[in-house]
C-alpha positions as a Markdown table, in Angstrom:
| # | Residue | x | y | z |
|---|---|---|---|---|
| 1 | Met | 16.5 | 29.3 | 91.5 |
| 2 | Gly | 16.6 | 25.4 | 90.6 |
| 3 | Ala | 14.5 | 22.8 | 91.8 |
| 4 | Phe | 15.8 | 20.7 | 94.9 |
| 5 | Met | 15.4 | 17.2 | 96.3 |
| 6 | Leu | 15.4 | 15.2 | 99.3 |
| 7 | Arg | 18.1 | 12.9 | 99.2 |
| 8 | Asn | 18.6 | 10.8 | 102.5 |
| 9 | Gly | 17.6 | 13.7 | 104.7 |
| 10 | Thr | 19.8 | 16.2 | 102.5 |
| 11 | Ser | 18.5 | 18.5 | 100.0 |
| 12 | Ile | 20.3 | 18.7 | 97.3 |
| 13 | Pro | 19.8 | 20.7 | 93.6 |
| 14 | Ala | 17.6 | 18.2 | 91.2 |
| 15 | Asp | 20.1 | 17.5 | 88.4 |
| 16 | Ala | 19.8 | 16.5 | 84.6 |
| 17 | Val | 18.8 | 12.6 | 85.6 |
| 18 | Phe | 16.2 | 13.7 | 88.2 |
| 19 | Glu | 14.3 | 15.7 | 85.5 |
| 20 | Ala | 14.5 | 13.1 | 82.8 |
| 21 | Trp | 13.5 | 10.5 | 85.1 |
| 22 | Thr | 10.6 | 12.5 | 86.2 |
| 23 | Ser | 9.7 | 13.6 | 83.1 |
| 24 | Gly | 8.7 | 10.0 | 81.6 |
| 25 | Asp | 10.3 | 11.3 | 78.0 |
| 26 | Leu | 12.0 | 8.2 | 77.1 |
| 27 | Ser | 14.7 | 10.3 | 74.7 |
| 28 | Arg | 15.2 | 12.1 | 77.5 |
| 29 | Met | 16.3 | 9.3 | 79.8 |
| 30 | Leu | 18.4 | 7.5 | 77.5 |
| 31 | Ala | 20.3 | 11.0 | 76.6 |
| 32 | Val | 21.5 | 11.2 | 80.4 |
| 33 | Arg | 21.7 | 7.2 | 81.3 |
| 34 | Gly | 25.4 | 7.7 | 81.6 |
| 35 | Leu | 25.5 | 10.9 | 83.5 |
| 36 | Pro | 26.7 | 10.4 | 87.0 |
| 37 | Thr | 24.0 | 10.9 | 90.0 |
| 38 | His | 22.4 | 10.1 | 93.2 |
| 39 | Pro | 21.9 | 6.2 | 93.7 |
| 40 | Val | 18.4 | 6.8 | 93.8 |
| 41 | Asp | 17.8 | 8.7 | 91.2 |
| 42 | Arg | 19.9 | 6.4 | 88.9 |
| 43 | His | 17.3 | 4.1 | 90.0 |
| 44 | Phe | 14.7 | 5.6 | 89.2 |
| 45 | Leu | 15.6 | 6.6 | 85.8 |
| 46 | Leu | 16.7 | 3.0 | 85.1 |
| 47 | Met | 13.7 | 1.5 | 86.1 |
| 48 | Gly | 11.5 | 4.3 | 83.9 |
| 49 | Ile | 13.8 | 2.8 | 80.8 |
| 50 | Val | 12.8 | -1.2 | 81.5 |
| 51 | Gly | 9.1 | -0.4 | 82.2 |
| 52 | Gln | 8.5 | 2.1 | 79.4 |
| 53 | Thr | 10.7 | -0.5 | 76.8 |
| 54 | Tyr | 9.1 | -3.6 | 78.8 |
| 55 | Ser | 5.7 | -2.2 | 77.2 |
| 56 | Thr | 7.0 | -2.1 | 73.9 |
| 57 | Arg | 9.1 | -5.1 | 74.0 |
| 58 | Asp | 7.1 | -6.5 | 70.8 |
| 59 | Asp | 9.8 | -4.0 | 68.9 |
| 60 | Pro | 13.0 | -5.9 | 68.4 |
| 61 | Ser | 14.8 | -2.5 | 69.2 |
| 62 | Met | 13.2 | -2.5 | 72.8 |
| 63 | Arg | 13.2 | -5.4 | 73.5 |
| 64 | Arg | 17.1 | -5.3 | 72.9 |
| 65 | Leu | 17.3 | -2.4 | 75.2 |
| 66 | Cys | 15.1 | -3.5 | 78.1 |
| 67 | Leu | 16.9 | -6.5 | 78.4 |
| 68 | Glu | 20.2 | -3.9 | 78.2 |
| 69 | Val | 18.9 | -1.9 | 80.9 |
| 70 | Ala | 17.4 | -4.3 | 82.8 |
| 71 | Glu | 20.5 | -6.2 | 83.4 |
| 72 | Gln | 22.7 | -3.0 | 84.0 |
| 73 | His | 19.6 | -2.5 | 86.5 |
| 74 | Val | 19.9 | -5.5 | 88.3 |
| 75 | Ser | 24.0 | -5.5 | 88.3 |
| 76 | Glu | 24.0 | -1.9 | 89.5 |
| 77 | Phe | 21.4 | -2.5 | 92.6 |
| 78 | Pro | 23.8 | -3.8 | 94.9 |
| 79 | Gly | 25.2 | -0.2 | 94.7 |
| 80 | Ile | 21.7 | 1.7 | 94.7 |
| 81 | Ala | 19.6 | -0.8 | 97.5 |
| 82 | Pro | 21.3 | 0.5 | 101.0 |
| 83 | Leu | 20.8 | 4.5 | 99.9 |
| 84 | Leu | 17.4 | 3.6 | 98.3 |
| 85 | Ser | 16.5 | 1.5 | 101.4 |
| 86 | Asp | 17.4 | 5.0 | 103.6 |
| 87 | Asp | 15.4 | 7.1 | 101.6 |
| 88 | Met | 12.5 | 4.8 | 101.8 |
| 89 | Gly | 12.4 | 4.9 | 105.3 |
| 90 | Gly | 14.2 | 1.7 | 105.7 |
| 91 | Phe | 12.7 | -0.6 | 103.3 |
| 92 | Leu | 13.2 | -1.2 | 99.8 |
| 93 | Pro | 10.2 | -0.6 | 97.5 |
| 94 | Arg | 8.5 | -3.2 | 94.8 |
| 95 | Val | 11.1 | -2.6 | 92.3 |
| 96 | Pro | 9.6 | -4.2 | 89.0 |
| 97 | Thr | 13.0 | -4.7 | 87.1 |
| 98 | Phe | 13.7 | -7.7 | 88.6 |
| 99 | Ala | 9.7 | -9.6 | 87.4 |
| 100 | Gln | 10.2 | -7.7 | 84.4 |
| 101 | Leu | 13.9 | -8.9 | 83.1 |
| 102 | Ala | 12.5 | -12.5 | 84.4 |
| 103 | Thr | 9.3 | -12.4 | 82.0 |
| 104 | Val | 11.6 | -11.3 | 78.9 |
| 105 | Leu | 14.3 | -14.0 | 79.3 |
| 106 | Ala | 12.0 | -16.6 | 80.1 |
| 107 | Glu | 10.1 | -15.4 | 77.1 |
| 108 | Asp | 13.2 | -16.0 | 75.2 |
| 109 | Gly | 13.7 | -19.5 | 76.5 |
| 110 | Arg | 16.4 | -18.4 | 78.9 |
| 111 | Tyr | 14.6 | -20.1 | 82.0 |
| 112 | Asp | 17.7 | -20.7 | 84.1 |
| 113 | Asp | 18.6 | -17.0 | 83.8 |
| 114 | Ala | 15.4 | -16.0 | 84.7 |
| 115 | Val | 15.4 | -18.3 | 87.4 |
| 116 | Ala | 18.7 | -16.5 | 88.5 |
| 117 | Val | 17.0 | -13.1 | 88.6 |
| 118 | Cys | 14.1 | -13.5 | 90.9 |
| 119 | Glu | 16.8 | -15.3 | 93.4 |
| 120 | Lys | 18.1 | -12.3 | 93.5 |
| 121 | Ala | 15.1 | -10.5 | 94.0 |
| 122 | Ile | 14.1 | -12.9 | 97.0 |
| 123 | Arg | 18.0 | -12.1 | 98.4 |
| 124 | Trp | 17.0 | -8.3 | 98.8 |
| 125 | Gly | 13.7 | -9.2 | 100.2 |
| 126 | Leu | 12.1 | -7.9 | 97.2 |
| 127 | His | 8.4 | -8.6 | 96.2 |
| 128 | Asp | 6.9 | -9.1 | 92.6 |
| 129 | Gly | 3.3 | -8.1 | 93.4 |
| 130 | Thr | 1.7 | -11.2 | 92.8 |
| 131 | Lys | 0.2 | -14.3 | 95.3 |
| 132 | Gly | 3.0 | -16.6 | 94.7 |
| 133 | Asp | 5.7 | -13.7 | 94.7 |
| 134 | Tyr | 9.1 | -14.9 | 93.8 |
| 135 | Gln | 8.9 | -18.3 | 94.8 |
| 136 | Gly | 6.1 | -19.3 | 92.4 |
| 137 | Arg | 7.2 | -17.5 | 89.6 |
| 138 | Ile | 10.4 | -19.7 | 90.2 |
| 139 | Ala | 8.0 | -23.0 | 90.2 |
| 140 | Arg | 6.4 | -21.6 | 86.9 |
| 141 | Leu | 9.9 | -21.0 | 85.0 |
| 142 | Arg | 11.0 | -24.0 | 86.3 |
| 143 | Gln | 7.9 | -25.9 | 84.9 |
| 144 | Ser | 8.1 | -24.2 | 81.7 |
| 145 | Ala | 11.8 | -25.0 | 81.3 |
| 146 | Glu | 10.8 | -28.8 | 82.0 |
| 147 | Lys | 8.2 | -28.4 | 79.7 |
| 148 | Leu | 10.8 | -27.3 | 76.6 |
| 149 | Arg | 13.4 | -30.0 | 77.5 |
| 150 | Arg | 11.0 | -33.0 | 77.0 |
| 151 | Arg | 9.5 | -31.3 | 73.5 |
| 152 | Val | 13.2 | -31.0 | 72.6 |
| 153 | Val | 14.0 | -34.4 | 74.0 |
| 154 | Gly | 10.6 | -36.3 | 73.3 |
């Protein structure tokens, strides 16, 4: 008998995506990225891939993959969030993908894109776990963008 998981109050069989994201094995997670699954498992799969590639983003291929999957996760989040909230008792948990994507974008000098990601996180009511939260992150991003503009102009 296979494993089961509880999703939105219903017991359903664990699928390959659930097994991959819970394994923490990046190769397994990447192999099932295109498979259909419950949105909550999709969320944790994408978040797991982003987390692992973010921590190794000094490697150019990991950086590209981090950006690609993080952007995918953020773009799919509107379809994931309602079921994730239901599954989490009516609130959204911390979703590090938004902060990680904003960081990588800022590191690449894409400050406006990083601010846009932070603004999306704010609209979802997410928090980044820092004292200043996403509002503070936006302020720092705008300061960095202004410093860059001054160096380029000056």
